C-alpha positions as CSV (number, residue, x, y, z in Angstrom):
1,M,2.7,19.7,11.8
2,A,0.6,17.8,9.3
3,S,0.5,19.4,5.9
4,S,-2.8,20.3,4.2
5,G,-4.0,19.4,0.8
6,N,-4.1,16.1,-1.0
7,P,-1.2,13.6,-0.9
8,T,1.2,13.8,-3.8
9,H,3.5,10.8,-3.0
10,F,3.6,7.7,-0.8
11,V,6.2,5.3,0.4
12,A,5.5,1.8,-0.7
13,I,6.4,-1.8,-0.7
14,Q,5.5,-3.1,-4.1
15,I,3.7,-6.5,-4.4
16,T,5.5,-8.4,-7.1
17,D,4.9,-12.0,-6.0
18,P,3.0,-13.8,-8.9
19,E,1.0,-16.0,-6.5
20,I,-0.3,-13.0,-4.5
21,K,-1.2,-11.1,-7.7
22,S,-3.0,-14.2,-9.1
23,G,-4.9,-14.7,-5.9
24,V,-6.1,-11.1,-5.8
25,Q,-7.1,-11.2,-9.4
26,E,-9.2,-14.3,-8.7
27,V,-11.0,-12.5,-5.9
28,Q,-11.6,-9.5,-8.0
29,N,-13.0,-11.6,-10.8
30,Y,-15.4,-13.3,-8.4
31,M,-16.5,-9.9,-6.9
32,C,-17.2,-8.5,-10.4
33,Q,-19.2,-11.5,-11.4
34,A,-21.3,-11.3,-8.2
35,Y,-21.7,-7.5,-8.4
36,G,-21.0,-6.1,-11.9
37,N,-21.3,-2.5,-10.6
38,L,-18.1,-3.0,-8.6
39,R,-15.8,-3.5,-11.7
40,N,-14.5,0.1,-11.6
41,A,-13.8,-0.2,-7.9
42,M,-11.1,-2.9,-8.4
43,V,-7.5,-1.9,-7.8
44,P,-5.4,-2.6,-10.9
45,I,-3.2,-5.7,-10.2
46,E,-0.1,-3.9,-11.6
47,T,-0.4,-1.3,-8.7
48,L,-0.7,-3.7,-5.7
49,H,1.4,-2.3,-2.8
50,L,1.6,-1.8,0.9
51,T,1.7,1.9,1.9
52,L,4.1,2.9,4.7
53,R,3.5,6.7,4.6
54,L,1.5,9.2,2.7
55,A,3.1,12.6,1.9
56,C,2.1,16.0,0.5
57,L,5.4,17.2,-1.0
58,E,6.4,20.4,-2.7
59,N,9.3,20.1,-5.2
60,D,11.9,21.2,-2.7
61,D,10.6,18.6,-0.2
62,I,11.4,15.7,-2.5
63,P,15.2,15.5,-2.0
64,R,14.7,15.5,1.8
65,M,12.1,12.8,1.5
66,M,14.6,10.7,-0.5
67,Q,17.3,11.3,2.1
68,A,14.8,10.2,4.8
69,L,14.0,7.1,2.9
70,D,17.7,6.1,2.4
71,Q,18.4,6.7,6.1
72,A,15.4,4.6,7.2
73,A,16.5,1.7,4.9
74,T,20.0,2.0,6.4
75,D,18.8,2.0,9.9
76,V,16.5,-0.9,9.6
77,S,19.2,-2.9,7.8
78,K,21.3,-2.7,11.0
79,D,18.7,-5.0,12.7
80,N,20.6,-7.9,11.1
81,G,17.4,-10.0,11.1
82,A,16.3,-12.6,8.6
83,D,14.7,-11.7,5.3
84,L,11.7,-9.5,5.5
85,I,8.9,-11.7,4.2
86,L,5.3,-10.6,4.4
87,D,2.7,-13.4,4.8
88,V,-0.5,-12.3,3.0
89,K,-3.6,-14.2,4.1
90,D,-7.3,-13.5,4.7
91,I,-9.5,-10.6,3.6
92,G,-10.8,-7.7,5.7
93,N,-12.6,-4.4,5.0
94,F,-12.7,-0.8,6.2
95,D,-16.3,0.1,6.8
96,N,-17.4,-2.0,3.8
97,K,-15.8,0.7,1.6
98,V,-12.4,-0.8,1.1
99,V,-11.7,-4.5,0.8
100,Y,-8.1,-5.6,1.4
101,A,-5.8,-8.6,1.8
102,K,-4.4,-8.8,5.3
103,V,-0.7,-9.0,6.2
104,Q,-0.3,-11.5,9.0
105,E,1.1,-10.5,12.4
106,D,4.5,-12.1,12.7
107,E,8.1,-11.1,13.2
108,S,8.4,-9.7,9.7
109,L,5.4,-7.5,10.1
110,S,6.8,-6.3,13.4
111,R,10.0,-5.3,11.6
112,V,7.9,-3.5,8.9
113,A,6.0,-1.7,11.7
114,R,9.4,-0.7,13.2
115,L,10.5,0.4,9.7
116,S,7.4,2.6,9.5
117,D,8.4,4.2,12.9
118,I,12.0,4.7,11.8
119,L,10.8,6.3,8.6
120,E,8.7,8.7,10.5
121,T,11.6,9.6,12.7
122,C,13.8,10.1,9.7
123,C,11.2,12.3,8.1
124,Q,11.2,14.5,11.2
125,T,15.0,14.7,11.2
126,Y,15.0,15.8,7.5
127,D,12.1,18.2,8.0
128,V,9.7,16.4,5.7
129,P,6.1,17.6,6.1
130,Q,3.9,15.2,7.9
131,F,0.6,14.3,6.1
132,D,-1.2,11.5,7.8
133,V,-1.0,11.0,11.6
134,S,-3.0,7.8,11.6
135,P,-1.4,4.7,13.1
136,F,0.3,2.3,10.7
137,N,-2.3,-0.2,9.4
138,P,-0.7,-2.6,7.0
139,H,-3.0,-3.8,4.2
140,I,-3.1,-4.5,0.5
141,S,-6.1,-2.9,-1.1
142,I,-8.2,-5.1,-3.4
143,A,-11.1,-2.8,-4.1
144,R,-12.1,0.7,-3.0
145,L,-15.3,2.6,-3.5
146,S,-13.3,5.8,-3.9
147,R,-12.3,4.6,-7.3
148,L,-15.9,4.9,-8.5
149,K,-17.1,8.0,-10.2
150,S,-19.2,10.2,-8.1
151,K,-22.4,9.2,-10.0
152,Q,-21.6,5.5,-9.3
153,R,-20.9,6.2,-5.6
154,K,-24.4,7.6,-5.2
155,I,-25.7,4.2,-6.2
156,V,-23.1,1.8,-4.7
157,K,-22.8,2.7,-1.0
158,T,-21.0,-0.4,0.3
159,I,-19.1,-3.4,-0.9
160,E,-21.2,-6.3,0.4
161,P,-19.1,-9.0,2.2
162,S,-21.1,-11.6,0.3
163,S,-19.1,-10.5,-2.8
164,Y,-15.9,-12.1,-1.4
165,I,-17.1,-14.3,1.5
166,H,-15.8,-17.5,-0.2
167,Y,-12.3,-16.0,-0.2
168,M,-12.2,-14.7,3.4
169,N,-9.5,-17.2,4.5
170,T,-7.4,-17.2,1.4
171,Q,-3.7,-17.8,1.6
172,F,-2.5,-15.4,-1.0
173,G,1.2,-16.0,-0.7
174,T,4.4,-14.3,0.6
175,Q,6.2,-11.2,-0.5
176,L,10.0,-10.7,0.0
177,V,10.7,-7.1,0.8
178,T,13.9,-5.9,-0.9
179,C,13.3,-2.2,-1.4
180,L,11.3,0.9,-0.5
181,Q,9.8,3.2,-3.1
182,L,8.8,6.8,-3.2
183,C,5.9,6.8,-5.6
184,S,4.3,9.8,-7.2
185,M,0.5,10.2,-7.4
186,K,0.7,13.1,-9.8
187,E,2.9,11.8,-12.6
188,E,1.9,9.4,-15.3
189,M,2.0,5.7,-14.5
190,D,5.0,3.7,-15.7
191,V,4.8,1.6,-18.9
192,D,4.3,-1.5,-16.7
193,G,1.2,0.0,-15.2
194,Y,2.7,0.7,-11.8
195,Y,3.1,4.1,-10.3
196,H,5.9,6.4,-11.3
197,V,8.8,5.7,-8.8
198,S,10.6,8.9,-8.0
199,H,13.1,7.1,-5.8
200,R,13.9,3.6,-4.6
201,T,16.3,2.4,-1.9
202,Q,17.4,-1.2,-1.2
203,I,17.0,-3.0,2.1
204,N,19.9,-5.2,2.8
């Protein structure tokens, strides 16, 4: 059963590749120059990530979530495939309210999708509350209108594609996936500007 309330945590693959981060920053700068009222909608570069699962966790759920994460990483490592490398290319949007960098459909993305399925199975095994039943839709957010204050959202209804059209087919770079993180949405950000990581597990 899906839990109610707002998410408290999420399972993430952090984007650390300098080329991807630099490319996203360039797009954001262009968008802000084209439409200054979008500045506060930009996702901080330090927080770039791909979300595998949202979770609404009570304190006693967290140890089980950690176990599920460790088990999922162990299970996917048994695939004995090549390195997990995400190819980040092109820009898309969700209803002109979220602008994101796309993860290209290839063998690595298929394995990440399988990892998402394995994680969901492990969460069920360890009785971790389900939050989001939406299909896995891999993306790396660049800008979100939800980041704007309510007063701004009354003025800025959409993110116009013209604000990033020159970057639609950008090759951002590749991200080697070496670990999964359980990130907290409630605790203070880490000193490096990224989310507080409650738990991380390596993928061999």
